[in-house]
VMD Tcl script that builds the backbone (N, CA, C; Angstrom):
set m [mol new atoms 510]
animate dup $m
set s [atomselect $m all]
$s set {name element resname resid chain x y z} {
  {N N MET 1 A 0.829 -1.197 0.000}
  {CA C MET 1 A 0.000 0.000 0.000}
  {C C MET 1 A 0.867 1.252 0.000}
  {N N THR 2 A 1.894 1.293 0.855}
  {CA C THR 2 A 2.765 2.449 0.933}
  {C C THR 2 A 3.521 2.650 -0.371}
  {N N LYS 3 A 3.955 1.552 -0.992}
  {CA C LYS 3 A 4.670 1.644 -2.263}
  {C C LYS 3 A 3.753 2.225 -3.343}
  {N N HIS 4 A 2.483 1.772 -3.371}
  {CA C HIS 4 A 1.518 2.274 -4.347}
  {C C HIS 4 A 1.251 3.761 -4.111}
  {N N PHE 5 A 1.098 4.170 -2.855}
  {CA C PHE 5 A 0.847 5.570 -2.534}
  {C C PHE 5 A 2.045 6.432 -2.939}
  {N N GLY 6 A 3.243 5.922 -2.741}
  {CA C GLY 6 A 4.451 6.644 -3.129}
  {C C GLY 6 A 4.507 6.893 -4.620}
  {N N ARG 7 A 4.153 5.876 -5.419}
  {CA C ARG 7 A 4.128 6.045 -6.876}
  {C C ARG 7 A 3.051 7.035 -7.292}
  {N N LEU 8 A 1.882 6.956 -6.634}
  {CA C LEU 8 A 0.791 7.868 -6.949}
  {C C LEU 8 A 1.177 9.307 -6.624}
  {N N SER 9 A 1.765 9.518 -5.454}
  {CA C SER 9 A 2.149 10.879 -5.077}
  {C C SER 9 A 3.250 11.409 -6.001}
  {N N GLN 10 A 4.170 10.555 -6.441}
  {CA C GLN 10 A 5.203 10.981 -7.384}
  {C C GLN 10 A 4.576 11.335 -8.727}
  {N N SER 11 A 3.580 10.590 -9.157}
  {CA C SER 11 A 2.888 10.891 -10.412}
  {C C SER 11 A 2.187 12.245 -10.335}
  {N N VAL 12 A 1.553 12.517 -9.207}
  {CA C VAL 12 A 0.878 13.809 -9.016}
  {C C VAL 12 A 1.904 14.933 -9.048}
  {N N LEU 13 A 3.025 14.758 -8.368}
  {CA C LEU 13 A 4.087 15.771 -8.372}
  {C C LEU 13 A 4.643 15.988 -9.771}
  {N N ASP 14 A 4.864 14.907 -10.510}
  {CA C ASP 14 A 5.356 15.013 -11.884}
  {C C ASP 14 A 4.358 15.770 -12.766}
  {N N TYR 15 A 3.075 15.558 -12.513}
  {CA C TYR 15 A 2.028 16.236 -13.280}
  {C C TYR 15 A 1.993 17.731 -12.948}
  {N N LEU 16 A 2.123 18.074 -11.670}
  {CA C LEU 16 A 1.988 19.460 -11.236}
  {C C LEU 16 A 3.245 20.298 -11.453}
  {N N LEU 17 A 4.410 19.681 -11.493}
  {CA C LEU 17 A 5.664 20.424 -11.570}
  {C C LEU 17 A 5.721 21.437 -12.712}
  {N N PRO 18 A 5.387 21.068 -13.963}
  {CA C PRO 18 A 5.466 22.076 -15.027}
  {C C PRO 18 A 4.367 23.144 -14.920}
  {N N ARG 19 A 3.436 22.957 -14.026}
  {CA C ARG 19 A 2.321 23.872 -13.870}
  {C C ARG 19 A 2.434 24.741 -12.616}
  {N N GLN 20 A 3.452 24.492 -11.790}
  {CA C GLN 20 A 3.482 25.073 -10.454}
  {C C GLN 20 A 3.490 26.599 -10.432}
  {N N GLN 21 A 4.275 27.261 -11.286}
  {CA C GLN 21 A 4.317 28.724 -11.239}
  {C C GLN 21 A 2.984 29.332 -11.659}
  {N N ALA 22 A 2.395 28.799 -12.701}
  {CA C ALA 22 A 1.099 29.313 -13.140}
  {C C ALA 22 A 0.036 29.084 -12.070}
  {N N LEU 23 A 0.076 27.925 -11.420}
  {CA C LEU 23 A -0.899 27.654 -10.359}
  {C C LEU 23 A -0.674 28.553 -9.138}
  {N N MET 24 A 0.573 28.939 -8.887}
  {CA C MET 24 A 0.837 29.887 -7.799}
  {C C MET 24 A 0.224 31.251 -8.132}
  {N N TRP 25 A 0.325 31.691 -9.378}
  {CA C TRP 25 A -0.302 32.947 -9.786}
  {C C TRP 25 A -1.821 32.851 -9.685}
  {N N ALA 26 A -2.374 31.712 -10.073}
  {CA C ALA 26 A -3.818 31.510 -9.954}
  {C C ALA 26 A -4.239 31.602 -8.485}
  {N N ALA 27 A -3.440 31.021 -7.599}
  {CA C ALA 27 A -3.741 31.078 -6.165}
  {C C ALA 27 A -3.671 32.515 -5.648}
  {N N LEU 28 A -2.702 33.296 -6.120}
  {CA C LEU 28 A -2.610 34.700 -5.709}
  {C C LEU 28 A -3.828 35.500 -6.169}
  {N N ILE 29 A -4.283 35.231 -7.381}
  {CA C ILE 29 A -5.486 35.891 -7.891}
  {C C ILE 29 A -6.687 35.501 -7.034}
  {N N LEU 30 A -6.788 34.226 -6.704}
  {CA C LEU 30 A -7.880 33.744 -5.853}
  {C C LEU 30 A -7.873 34.463 -4.503}
  {N N VAL 31 A -6.709 34.574 -3.873}
  {CA C VAL 31 A -6.602 35.225 -2.562}
  {C C VAL 31 A -6.946 36.715 -2.671}
  {N N ALA 32 A -6.414 37.400 -3.686}
  {CA C ALA 32 A -6.714 38.824 -3.867}
  {C C ALA 32 A -8.204 39.038 -4.093}
  {N N ASP 33 A -8.821 38.177 -4.885}
  {CA C ASP 33 A -10.250 38.275 -5.139}
  {C C ASP 33 A -11.043 38.070 -3.845}
  {N N ASP 34 A -10.661 37.074 -3.071}
  {CA C ASP 34 A -11.360 36.799 -1.819}
  {C C ASP 34 A -11.235 37.967 -0.840}
  {N N ILE 35 A -10.040 38.512 -0.701}
  {CA C ILE 35 A -9.838 39.653 0.200}
  {C C ILE 35 A -10.670 40.847 -0.252}
  {N N SER 36 A -10.690 41.109 -1.550}
  {CA C SER 36 A -11.459 42.255 -2.052}
  {C C SER 36 A -12.959 42.069 -1.823}
  {N N LYS 37 A -13.447 40.853 -1.982}
  {CA C LYS 37 A -14.874 40.599 -1.760}
  {C C LYS 37 A -15.229 40.679 -0.280}
  {N N GLU 38 A -14.325 40.229 0.580}
  {CA C GLU 38 A -14.556 40.373 2.023}
  {C C GLU 38 A -14.612 41.849 2.408}
  {N N TRP 39 A -13.728 42.657 1.803}
  {CA C TRP 39 A -13.761 44.097 2.048}
  {C C TRP 39 A -15.106 44.672 1.615}
  {N N ALA 40 A -15.567 44.302 0.422}
  {CA C ALA 40 A -16.832 44.824 -0.094}
  {C C ALA 40 A -18.000 44.421 0.812}
  {N N LEU 41 A -18.014 43.182 1.254}
  {CA C LEU 41 A -19.081 42.714 2.147}
  {C C LEU 41 A -19.057 43.491 3.467}
  {N N HIS 42 A -17.865 43.687 4.019}
  {CA C HIS 42 A -17.718 44.448 5.261}
  {C C HIS 42 A -18.156 45.908 5.059}
  {N N ALA 43 A -17.716 46.521 3.954}
  {CA C ALA 43 A -18.086 47.908 3.665}
  {C C ALA 43 A -19.596 48.045 3.504}
  {N N LEU 44 A -20.231 47.068 2.881}
  {CA C LEU 44 A -21.684 47.091 2.735}
  {C C LEU 44 A -22.357 47.033 4.097}
  {N N GLN 45 A -21.907 46.118 4.956}
  {CA C GLN 45 A -22.485 45.970 6.296}
  {C C GLN 45 A -22.291 47.219 7.144}
  {N N GLN 46 A -21.224 47.969 6.880}
  {CA C GLN 46 A -20.952 49.207 7.618}
  {C C GLN 46 A -21.652 50.421 6.994}
  {N N GLY 47 A -22.391 50.194 5.913}
  {CA C GLY 47 A -23.092 51.288 5.243}
  {C C GLY 47 A -22.176 52.201 4.439}
  {N N GLN 48 A -21.021 51.692 4.038}
  {CA C GLN 48 A -20.041 52.508 3.325}
  {C C GLN 48 A -20.145 52.379 1.804}
  {N N LEU 49 A -21.044 51.558 1.330}
  {CA C LEU 49 A -21.239 51.410 -0.113}
  {C C LEU 49 A -22.634 51.871 -0.486}
  {N N PRO 50 A -22.809 52.487 -1.627}
  {CA C PRO 50 A -21.811 52.747 -2.663}
  {C C PRO 50 A -20.852 53.868 -2.270}
  {N N LEU 51 A -19.675 53.777 -2.857}
  {CA C LEU 51 A -18.617 54.760 -2.656}
  {C C LEU 51 A -18.173 55.205 -4.040}
  {N N TRP 52 A -18.503 56.438 -4.398}
  {CA C TRP 52 A -18.246 56.909 -5.756}
  {C C TRP 52 A -16.981 57.744 -5.837}
  {N N LEU 53 A -16.137 57.442 -6.804}
  {CA C LEU 53 A -15.005 58.293 -7.142}
  {C C LEU 53 A -15.458 59.325 -8.174}
  {N N ILE 54 A -16.291 58.875 -9.115}
  {CA C ILE 54 A -16.994 59.739 -10.059}
  {C C ILE 54 A -18.454 59.287 -10.013}
  {N N GLU 55 A -19.341 60.161 -9.601}
  {CA C GLU 55 A -20.749 59.834 -9.341}
  {C C GLU 55 A -21.377 58.954 -10.431}
  {N N ASN 56 A -21.810 57.766 -10.022}
  {CA C ASN 56 A -22.494 56.789 -10.872}
  {C C ASN 56 A -21.685 56.302 -12.080}
  {N N GLN 57 A -20.393 56.610 -12.115}
  {CA C GLN 57 A -19.577 56.185 -13.248}
  {C C GLN 57 A -18.376 55.340 -12.844}
  {N N LEU 58 A -17.777 55.644 -11.698}
  {CA C LEU 58 A -16.581 54.934 -11.260}
  {C C LEU 58 A -16.588 54.855 -9.742}
  {N N GLY 59 A -16.511 53.656 -9.227}
  {CA C GLY 59 A -16.484 53.503 -7.782}
  {C C GLY 59 A -16.790 52.083 -7.359}
  {N N PHE 60 A -17.342 51.996 -6.167}
  {CA C PHE 60 A -17.639 50.705 -5.561}
  {C C PHE 60 A -19.114 50.653 -5.217}
  {N N GLY 61 A -19.780 49.641 -5.722}
  {CA C GLY 61 A -21.179 49.400 -5.415}
  {C C GLY 61 A -21.282 48.041 -4.754}
  {N N PHE 62 A -22.409 47.404 -4.913}
  {CA C PHE 62 A -22.537 46.044 -4.399}
  {C C PHE 62 A -23.686 45.352 -5.108}
  {N N GLY 63 A -23.469 44.085 -5.421}
  {CA C GLY 63 A -24.529 43.292 -6.021}
  {C C GLY 63 A -24.250 41.808 -5.861}
  {N N TRP 64 A -25.325 41.046 -5.765}
  {CA C TRP 64 A -25.229 39.580 -5.766}
  {C C TRP 64 A -25.570 39.118 -7.164}
  {N N ASN 65 A -24.660 38.393 -7.793}
  {CA C ASN 65 A -24.899 37.878 -9.139}
  {C C ASN 65 A -25.119 36.374 -9.041}
  {N N ARG 66 A -26.347 35.951 -9.250}
  {CA C ARG 66 A -26.666 34.533 -9.190}
  {C C ARG 66 A -26.509 33.860 -10.551}
  {N N GLY 67 A -26.277 34.656 -11.565}
  {CA C GLY 67 A -26.075 34.129 -12.909}
  {C C GLY 67 A -24.594 34.123 -13.261}
  {N N MET 68 A -24.304 34.518 -14.490}
  {CA C MET 68 A -22.915 34.607 -14.932}
  {C C MET 68 A -22.673 36.017 -15.429}
  {N N SER 69 A -21.702 36.223 -16.278}
  {CA C SER 69 A -21.390 37.566 -16.764}
  {C C SER 69 A -22.635 38.277 -17.260}
  {N N PHE 70 A -22.726 39.544 -16.890}
  {CA C PHE 70 A -23.852 40.393 -17.270}
  {C C PHE 70 A -25.186 39.822 -16.788}
  {N N SER 71 A -25.145 39.052 -15.709}
  {CA C SER 71 A -26.319 38.455 -15.061}
  {C C SER 71 A -27.077 37.474 -15.951}
  {N N LEU 72 A -26.422 36.919 -16.966}
  {CA C LEU 72 A -27.061 35.877 -17.774}
  {C C LEU 72 A -27.366 34.687 -16.868}
  {N N LEU 73 A -28.457 34.047 -17.054}
  {CA C LEU 73 A -28.962 32.918 -16.274}
  {C C LEU 73 A -29.439 33.325 -14.883}
  {N N ASP 74 A -29.439 34.630 -14.573}
  {CA C ASP 74 A -29.957 35.072 -13.284}
  {C C ASP 74 A -31.443 34.717 -13.222}
  {N N GLY 75 A -31.842 34.102 -12.155}
  {CA C GLY 75 A -33.223 33.678 -12.009}
  {C C GLY 75 A -33.450 32.225 -12.398}
  {N N PHE 76 A -32.497 31.600 -13.076}
  {CA C PHE 76 A -32.583 30.188 -13.422}
  {C C PHE 76 A -32.248 29.394 -12.166}
  {N N ALA 77 A -33.158 28.566 -11.710}
  {CA C ALA 77 A -33.030 27.894 -10.415}
  {C C ALA 77 A -31.751 27.080 -10.273}
  {N N TYR 78 A -31.308 26.460 -11.326}
  {CA C TYR 78 A -30.142 25.596 -11.245}
  {C C TYR 78 A -28.847 26.288 -11.680}
  {N N ALA 79 A -28.893 27.607 -11.851}
  {CA C ALA 79 A -27.714 28.341 -12.319}
  {C C ALA 79 A -26.494 28.129 -11.429}
  {N N PRO 80 A -26.594 28.258 -10.095}
  {CA C PRO 80 A -25.384 28.060 -9.280}
  {C C PRO 80 A -24.772 26.664 -9.449}
  {N N LEU 81 A -25.614 25.647 -9.524}
  {CA C LEU 81 A -25.116 24.282 -9.704}
  {C C LEU 81 A -24.494 24.104 -11.087}
  {N N LEU 82 A -25.177 24.575 -12.106}
  {CA C LEU 82 A -24.683 24.468 -13.474}
  {C C LEU 82 A -23.379 25.249 -13.642}
  {N N LEU 83 A -23.358 26.492 -13.169}
  {CA C LEU 83 A -22.160 27.311 -13.319}
  {C C LEU 83 A -21.005 26.785 -12.475}
  {N N GLY 84 A -21.307 26.226 -11.318}
  {CA C GLY 84 A -20.266 25.606 -10.494}
  {C C GLY 84 A -19.641 24.412 -11.201}
  {N N ALA 85 A -20.474 23.579 -11.819}
  {CA C ALA 85 A -19.962 22.413 -12.540}
  {C C ALA 85 A -19.111 22.839 -13.740}
  {N N VAL 86 A -19.554 23.866 -14.448}
  {CA C VAL 86 A -18.787 24.379 -15.583}
  {C C VAL 86 A -17.445 24.927 -15.098}
  {N N ALA 87 A -17.441 25.634 -13.976}
  {CA C ALA 87 A -16.191 26.194 -13.431}
  {C C ALA 87 A -15.216 25.082 -13.049}
  {N N VAL 88 A -15.700 24.032 -12.403}
  {CA C VAL 88 A -14.828 22.916 -12.015}
  {C C VAL 88 A -14.236 22.259 -13.261}
  {N N ALA 89 A -15.060 22.017 -14.266}
  {CA C ALA 89 A -14.576 21.403 -15.505}
  {C C ALA 89 A -13.561 22.306 -16.211}
  {N N ALA 90 A -13.837 23.609 -16.250}
  {CA C ALA 90 A -12.927 24.545 -16.912}
  {C C ALA 90 A -11.586 24.609 -16.183}
  {N N VAL 91 A -11.625 24.662 -14.855}
  {CA C VAL 91 A -10.380 24.710 -14.082}
  {C C VAL 91 A -9.566 23.442 -14.323}
  {N N ALA 92 A -10.216 22.301 -14.351}
  {CA C ALA 92 A -9.504 21.044 -14.597}
  {C C ALA 92 A -8.882 21.046 -16.000}
  {N N TRP 93 A -9.648 21.454 -16.990}
  {CA C TRP 93 A -9.147 21.467 -18.367}
  {C C TRP 93 A -8.003 22.464 -18.521}
  {N N PHE 94 A -8.187 23.692 -18.001}
  {CA C PHE 94 A -7.156 24.716 -18.146}
  {C C PHE 94 A -5.896 24.346 -17.366}
  {N N THR 95 A -6.037 23.674 -16.237}
  {CA C THR 95 A -4.873 23.214 -15.484}
  {C C THR 95 A -4.089 22.197 -16.319}
  {N N HIS 96 A -4.796 21.304 -16.973}
  {CA C HIS 96 A -4.132 20.326 -17.843}
  {C C HIS 96 A -3.430 21.029 -19.007}
  {N N TRP 97 A -4.090 22.027 -19.560}
  {CA C TRP 97 A -3.610 22.759 -20.723}
  {C C TRP 97 A -2.364 23.595 -20.395}
  {N N LEU 98 A -2.131 23.900 -19.127}
  {CA C LEU 98 A -0.989 24.714 -18.710}
  {C C LEU 98 A 0.352 24.166 -19.189}
  {N N ALA 99 A 0.478 22.868 -19.282}
  {CA C ALA 99 A 1.775 22.248 -19.597}
  {C C ALA 99 A 2.182 22.398 -21.063}
  {N N GLU 100 A 1.315 22.942 -21.900}
  {CA C GLU 100 A 1.650 23.056 -23.321}
  {C C GLU 100 A 2.753 24.064 -23.605}
  {N N HIS 101 A 2.938 25.027 -22.709}
  {CA C HIS 101 A 3.964 26.046 -22.901}
  {C C HIS 101 A 4.701 26.240 -21.580}
  {N N PRO 102 A 6.012 26.448 -21.644}
  {CA C PRO 102 A 6.769 26.665 -20.398}
  {C C PRO 102 A 6.481 28.044 -19.815}
  {N N TRP 103 A 6.650 28.173 -18.515}
  {CA C TRP 103 A 6.499 29.450 -17.834}
  {C C TRP 103 A 7.785 30.236 -18.023}
  {N N PRO 104 A 7.815 31.513 -18.207}
  {CA C PRO 104 A 6.647 32.370 -18.378}
  {C C PRO 104 A 6.257 32.461 -19.849}
  {N N SER 105 A 4.997 32.500 -20.097}
  {CA C SER 105 A 4.480 32.706 -21.447}
  {C C SER 105 A 3.118 33.370 -21.332}
  {N N LEU 106 A 2.711 34.030 -22.403}
  {CA C LEU 106 A 1.375 34.637 -22.414}
  {C C LEU 106 A 0.313 33.560 -22.228}
  {N N HIS 107 A 0.565 32.407 -22.799}
  {CA C HIS 107 A -0.365 31.276 -22.723}
  {C C HIS 107 A -0.603 30.877 -21.262}
  {N N GLN 108 A 0.484 30.617 -20.535}
  {CA C GLN 108 A 0.325 30.206 -19.138}
  {C C GLN 108 A -0.215 31.343 -18.278}
  {N N ALA 109 A 0.214 32.570 -18.511}
  {CA C ALA 109 A -0.295 33.699 -17.731}
  {C C ALA 109 A -1.804 33.854 -17.946}
  {N N GLY 110 A -2.241 33.705 -19.184}
  {CA C GLY 110 A -3.671 33.800 -19.473}
  {C C GLY 110 A -4.472 32.703 -18.793}
  {N N LEU 111 A -3.970 31.484 -18.870}
  {CA C LEU 111 A -4.665 30.373 -18.217}
  {C C LEU 111 A -4.658 30.532 -16.699}
  {N N ALA 112 A -3.544 31.001 -16.134}
  {CA C ALA 112 A -3.474 31.220 -14.684}
  {C C ALA 112 A -4.518 32.241 -14.248}
  {N N ALA 113 A -4.659 33.325 -15.016}
  {CA C ALA 113 A -5.650 34.350 -14.681}
  {C C ALA 113 A -7.074 33.785 -14.759}
  {N N ILE 114 A -7.348 32.993 -15.775}
  {CA C ILE 114 A -8.687 32.400 -15.913}
  {C C ILE 114 A -8.956 31.423 -14.771}
  {N N ILE 115 A -7.974 30.591 -14.450}
  {CA C ILE 115 A -8.141 29.618 -13.361}
  {C C ILE 115 A -8.382 30.339 -12.036}
  {N N GLY 116 A -7.557 31.337 -11.727}
  {CA C GLY 116 A -7.730 32.083 -10.473}
  {C C GLY 116 A -9.075 32.771 -10.403}
  {N N GLY 117 A -9.493 33.393 -11.495}
  {CA C GLY 117 A -10.797 34.065 -11.524}
  {C C GLY 117 A -11.960 33.092 -11.405}
  {N N ALA 118 A -11.877 31.996 -12.118}
  {CA C ALA 118 A -12.947 30.987 -12.053}
  {C C ALA 118 A -13.064 30.416 -10.648}
  {N N LEU 119 A -11.923 30.152 -10.009}
  {CA C LEU 119 A -11.958 29.638 -8.635}
  {C C LEU 119 A -12.519 30.685 -7.669}
  {N N GLY 120 A -12.173 31.959 -7.885}
  {CA C GLY 120 A -12.705 33.021 -7.028}
  {C C GLY 120 A -14.219 33.091 -7.069}
  {N N ASN 121 A -14.785 33.032 -8.266}
  {CA C ASN 121 A -16.243 33.068 -8.381}
  {C C ASN 121 A -16.876 31.759 -7.905}
  {N N LEU 122 A -16.178 30.641 -8.083}
  {CA C LEU 122 A -16.680 29.356 -7.594}
  {C C LEU 122 A -16.767 29.358 -6.066}
  {N N VAL 123 A -15.751 29.904 -5.409}
  {CA C VAL 123 A -15.779 29.988 -3.944}
  {C C VAL 123 A -16.995 30.787 -3.488}
  {N N ASP 124 A -17.289 31.893 -4.172}
  {CA C ASP 124 A -18.482 32.679 -3.834}
  {C C ASP 124 A -19.762 31.859 -3.987}
  {N N ARG 125 A -19.870 31.141 -5.088}
  {CA C ARG 125 A -21.084 30.345 -5.316}
  {C C ARG 125 A -21.258 29.301 -4.223}
  {N N ILE 126 A -20.153 28.712 -3.780}
  {CA C ILE 126 A -20.229 27.710 -2.720}
  {C C ILE 126 A -20.583 28.365 -1.389}
  {N N GLN 127 A -19.915 29.486 -1.059}
  {CA C GLN 127 A -20.145 30.149 0.226}
  {C C GLN 127 A -21.484 30.864 0.307}
  {N N HIS 128 A -21.873 31.558 -0.766}
  {CA C HIS 128 A -23.021 32.456 -0.701}
  {C C HIS 128 A -24.162 32.096 -1.646}
  {N N GLY 129 A -23.957 31.161 -2.553}
  {CA C GLY 129 A -24.982 30.847 -3.541}
  {C C GLY 129 A -25.046 31.876 -4.658}
  {N N ALA 130 A -24.146 32.843 -4.625}
  {CA C ALA 130 A -24.078 33.898 -5.635}
  {C C ALA 130 A -22.688 34.514 -5.579}
  {N N VAL 131 A -22.355 35.272 -6.611}
  {CA C VAL 131 A -21.055 35.926 -6.698}
  {C C VAL 131 A -21.189 37.369 -6.215}
  {N N ILE 132 A -20.221 37.817 -5.427}
  {CA C ILE 132 A -20.191 39.198 -4.960}
  {C C ILE 132 A -19.570 40.062 -6.053}
  {N N ASP 133 A -20.320 41.054 -6.518}
  {CA C ASP 133 A -19.823 42.031 -7.479}
  {C C ASP 133 A -19.836 43.401 -6.806}
  {N N PHE 134 A -18.770 44.176 -6.990}
  {CA C PHE 134 A -18.701 45.468 -6.294}
  {C C PHE 134 A -17.983 46.570 -7.058}
  {N N LEU 135 A -17.287 46.242 -8.132}
  {CA C LEU 135 A -16.593 47.259 -8.910}
  {C C LEU 135 A -17.543 47.853 -9.946}
  {N N VAL 136 A -17.548 49.169 -10.036}
  {CA C VAL 136 A -18.404 49.860 -10.993}
  {C C VAL 136 A -17.520 50.708 -11.900}
  {N N LEU 137 A -17.606 50.451 -13.192}
  {CA C LEU 137 A -16.942 51.248 -14.209}
  {C C LEU 137 A -17.992 51.472 -15.290}
  {N N ASN 138 A -18.621 52.631 -15.247}
  {CA C ASN 138 A -19.775 52.906 -16.095}
  {C C ASN 138 A -19.633 54.288 -16.745}
  {N N PRO 139 A -18.620 54.467 -17.618}
  {CA C PRO 139 A -18.431 55.791 -18.210}
  {C C PRO 139 A -19.612 56.210 -19.077}
  {N N TRP 140 A -20.126 57.389 -18.778}
  {CA C TRP 140 A -21.246 57.978 -19.508}
  {C C TRP 140 A -22.460 57.063 -19.596}
  {N N GLY 141 A -22.597 56.153 -18.639}
  {CA C GLY 141 A -23.751 55.257 -18.606}
  {C C GLY 141 A -23.728 54.162 -19.648}
  {N N LEU 142 A -22.563 53.880 -20.244}
  {CA C LEU 142 A -22.471 52.901 -21.326}
  {C C LEU 142 A -22.316 51.461 -20.859}
  {N N PHE 143 A -21.901 51.258 -19.607}
  {CA C PHE 143 A -21.626 49.909 -19.103}
  {C C PHE 143 A -22.220 49.775 -17.695}
  {N N PRO 144 A -23.525 49.572 -17.611}
  {CA C PRO 144 A -24.184 49.596 -16.297}
  {C C PRO 144 A -24.088 48.271 -15.527}
  {N N TYR 145 A -22.894 47.736 -15.425}
  {CA C TYR 145 A -22.715 46.451 -14.763}
  {C C TYR 145 A -21.735 46.587 -13.611}
  {N N THR 146 A -21.907 45.717 -12.641}
  {CA C THR 146 A -20.994 45.632 -11.512}
  {C C THR 146 A -20.234 44.320 -11.670}
  {N N PHE 147 A -18.947 44.334 -11.338}
  {CA C PHE 147 A -18.126 43.149 -11.519}
  {C C PHE 147 A -17.142 43.034 -10.365}
  {N N ASN 148 A -16.188 42.112 -10.437}
  {CA C ASN 148 A -15.234 41.895 -9.346}
  {C C ASN 148 A -13.847 41.588 -9.922}
  {N N LEU 149 A -12.883 41.371 -9.032}
  {CA C LEU 149 A -11.523 41.072 -9.496}
  {C C LEU 149 A -11.449 39.750 -10.266}
  {N N ALA 150 A -12.243 38.763 -9.862}
  {CA C ALA 150 A -12.249 37.480 -10.571}
  {C C ALA 150 A -12.695 37.674 -12.021}
  {N N ASP 151 A -13.742 38.468 -12.221}
  {CA C ASP 151 A -14.212 38.745 -13.580}
  {C C ASP 151 A -13.126 39.449 -14.389}
  {N N THR 152 A -12.432 40.387 -13.742}
  {CA C THR 152 A -11.352 41.114 -14.402}
  {C C THR 152 A -10.225 40.159 -14.791}
  {N N ALA 153 A -9.876 39.242 -13.893}
  {CA C ALA 153 A -8.820 38.268 -14.177}
  {C C ALA 153 A -9.212 37.363 -15.340}
  {N N ILE 154 A -10.461 36.919 -15.358}
  {CA C ILE 154 A -10.931 36.060 -16.449}
  {C C ILE 154 A -10.845 36.813 -17.784}
  {N N SER 155 A -11.309 38.055 -17.811}
  {CA C SER 155 A -11.257 38.857 -19.044}
  {C C SER 155 A -9.817 39.098 -19.479}
  {N N ALA 156 A -8.940 39.423 -18.532}
  {CA C ALA 156 A -7.525 39.634 -18.856}
  {C C ALA 156 A -6.896 38.333 -19.362}
  {N N GLY 157 A -7.266 37.211 -18.757}
  {CA C GLY 157 A -6.751 35.913 -19.193}
  {C C GLY 157 A -7.142 35.587 -20.619}
  {N N VAL 158 A -8.393 35.848 -20.960}
  {CA C VAL 158 A -8.841 35.618 -22.339}
  {C C VAL 158 A -8.077 36.527 -23.294}
  {N N ALA 159 A -7.872 37.788 -22.893}
  {CA C ALA 159 A -7.124 38.724 -23.741}
  {C C ALA 159 A -5.683 38.230 -23.943}
  {N N LEU 160 A -5.048 37.718 -22.886}
  {CA C LEU 160 A -3.687 37.195 -23.012}
  {C C LEU 160 A -3.636 35.975 -23.936}
  {N N LEU 161 A -4.635 35.099 -23.843}
  {CA C LEU 161 A -4.672 33.933 -24.735}
  {C C LEU 161 A -4.847 34.367 -26.190}
  {N N LEU 162 A -5.694 35.352 -26.428}
  {CA C LEU 162 A -5.887 35.852 -27.796}
  {C C LEU 162 A -4.616 36.514 -28.312}
  {N N LEU 163 A -3.937 37.276 -27.464}
  {CA C LEU 163 A -2.671 37.900 -27.854}
  {C C LEU 163 A -1.627 36.831 -28.167}
  {N N ASP 164 A -1.579 35.794 -27.351}
  {CA C ASP 164 A -0.650 34.692 -27.592}
  {C C ASP 164 A -0.948 34.020 -28.932}
  {N N LEU 165 A -2.207 33.797 -29.214}
  {CA C LEU 165 A -2.618 33.180 -30.473}
  {C C LEU 165 A -2.246 34.073 -31.656}
  {N N TRP 166 A -2.439 35.359 -31.508}
  {CA C TRP 166 A -2.136 36.310 -32.560}
  {C C TRP 166 A -0.638 36.383 -32.841}
  {N N ARG 167 A 0.193 36.260 -31.773}
  {CA C ARG 167 A 1.651 36.369 -31.909}
  {C C ARG 167 A 2.308 35.114 -32.440}
  {N N ARG 168 A 1.650 33.995 -32.386}
  {CA C ARG 168 A 2.262 32.732 -32.825}
  {C C ARG 168 A 2.460 32.713 -34.327}
  {N N PRO 169 A 3.580 32.153 -34.759}
  {CA C PRO 169 A 3.778 32.010 -36.205}
  {C C PRO 169 A 2.758 31.046 -36.798}
  {N N ARG 170 A 2.381 31.312 -37.978}
  {CA C ARG 170 A 1.374 30.469 -38.637}
  {C C ARG 170 A 2.021 29.425 -39.485}
}
mol reanalyze $m
mol bondsrecalc $m
mol representation Tube
mol addrep $m
């Protein structure tokens, strides 16, 4: 039994080794997202939100998002379960995909950002049944949505993957 466990643990280590730096960045994004959401929840409870830097255009608000980006699927009874399952599958797939390029690369940085952001929103769904959104960037009323650091990381990750794809030789 001990010999089998030793081989299994070595296999896991061999699998994770080429992914370790990207996964550390994903973990940092997860922690930063969690700290920021805890701050927003505390500020809301203290009556400190909304806090505007530019009235109704830039600042900190608060919202519970039970759906996904732009509140899609909000009101769908099984949205938290469905979105949680999609997040787990995406994190597993993107973690596997990390080994295709050595660190540092735009590819791994993009995947790390997506993994960290997806895990941040997944933690919210597990803890609260919804995602905490608190950042407001609504210039001239063109973008009336509230979002969080996890959403920002996911968007930045997708942008990095697209940039990586664009830069690759054909």
